N, C-alpha and C positions, 0 to 999 in steps of 0.2 A: 702211777711210778715204775708196776712191774714190767708197762706197758713201752715206757721212756727206756728204760734197758736194754725190753730186748731191742729196740729198735735200735738204740744206738750198736749194742751185738753183733744183729743184721748187717749194718750200712759196712762195722770195720771190719768183718771178712768179705765184704765183696771188695770194698779199698786195700786186703790185705795180700792181694798175691802179683800188687805194683808197687811200684811207687806213684804218686797220684799229688793231684792238687788243686783247689781253687781254680788256678787257672788254667786249666788244658793239657799242664805239662805230661807228658806219656813217657814213661822214662824205665829200661828192661826193671825187673824185680832183681835179678844177681846184682843192680847196680847200686853201690853206697856212697861211695868217695866223686869229687869233681876237686880236678886244677886248673887252676886260673895261673897261669904262668903272667906274669909285669907283660907290658906291650910298650914298648919303649919307641920312642918318637923318632919314626926317620923321613917325616915330610922336607921339604925343602927350608918353610919357615916354622921355627919350632916356641912354641908356645912349653915356656916354663914345666907346670901345672899339670898338663893335658894327659900325659901318662898313666901319675897318680889317683887324678882324677877319676878316667875313664878304669884303667883294670880294677881299680876299688865299686865302681857303679857295676860292673861287669859282675864280681868275685858277689855285689849287694845282691844284685838280683835273683843266684841260683840260689843263695844263703838264703834270701826272704822264700823262694817260691818254691823250693822244695824240701825236700827230709836229706839231701844228698851233705854230707860232710864234705865240708869245706878239706882237702891234703897239698902240700906243699907240690910235690911234682907222682905223678902218672895213677889218678885217680883214675874209676870205673868210665869218666868221662874225662874229657882233659882237652884243654885250648890253650895256645899260644898264637900269637903272631904281634904284629904293627904297627902302629899308627904310617898313615903311610903322603897322605895328604892335610892340611889345615890352611887354608887359602878365606882371603873376604876381597869378593870383585862386586865390585858393582853391576846393579840391575836395575831395569827402571831407568832405563836412560831419555830424558826430557830431550823437548825442544829445542833449546839451548845449551845442551850436548853437555849436561850436569847427570847426577844420578840420583834422583826421587827413594834408591834401598840401594844396600851392599847386600850382602848376601855372604853368612859366615860359614863354608863349609867342611865337613871332616869325614875322613876318609880312612876304615884300619879295614886292614888286611884280618882275618882269624881261617886259623885251620884245629879241627876241631876234630876228636876223636871219638868216639863210642867203643868200645874194650868188646860189649856184646852185640852192639847192631854195628858190624862197619861199614857195613850199607850205607851208612845216615853220615858216615865222614863226611866232611867235605872242607876245602879252602876256595873262597868268596872276601871277595872287598864286600864292607857294608859304608854304603855312603848316607846320609843327611843333612842338613841345612834348613837355617833359620835368618831368612830376608829381617832387616829391621834399615827404619829411616837413616838417613842416610848424613841427618844434621843434630844424628843426635852422636854424643861420645862414645865410638869404641870401647876405649881402655874402663869405662866409667859400666855399659854395659857387659863387657865381655864375660865375665865369672856368671853370669846370668846366663849370656849365650850357651857357653863351653855347658853349665850344669843341663840346658836342656836336653842340647844333642847329645849328649853324652848314654844320659835317659832313655833317648828315643832309639840310639847305637846299639847299649844295652837289652833296650822291647827288641829290635830286629835280631839282636842273635840271639837271643834266649828262644826267640821263638820260632827263627827255621833248624837252634840243634835242637831241641826241648818235645815243637810240639808239631814238625814236619810240614809247616804251613809253603 
C-alpha cells in the first residue's frame, strides 16, 4: 500500500511542473485557460449546422484532452477563425464520365495565440475530406460525414496548437 502511494506522489511531482496530458499535449505551466471563439461559416456554400458542430468539437477536444479551463475571451491559449470552404466534388470519374465517388471537403482557417509562448502562435488553414459513394444519398450521410471531418479537423488543430507537430 505504501509503495503505491509513494509511486503516485512521485508521478504527480514529475507532472506538476506543467500541464500535461496522456495525449502528449505540452502546455506552458503558467497556462490555465483556453478560449475558443465561435467559428462562423464564411464558405460560399453554407451548411447551417456546421459552425456549431465544429466549434463544439474543437472546444470538447481541448476540455477533454487538457486540464485547461474554458473561458469566454482572452484565454492563455486562444483561438479564433472561420470556416472558409465547404464543398462536395466528384472524384474517381469512370469511363462513362460518371463519378464513382464524391468528396466532401471542409476547410477551416484558425488563428492561435499562446500568451506565454508567442513563437507558437499561428494563422493556418486546415483541410480534411471524406470520399463517399456517389450512389448514396448525400443528405442521408451528411451528418455522419460532417461529424467525422470535424473530428479530424479538431485533432489536426489540437496537434498543431499543443502537440507541436
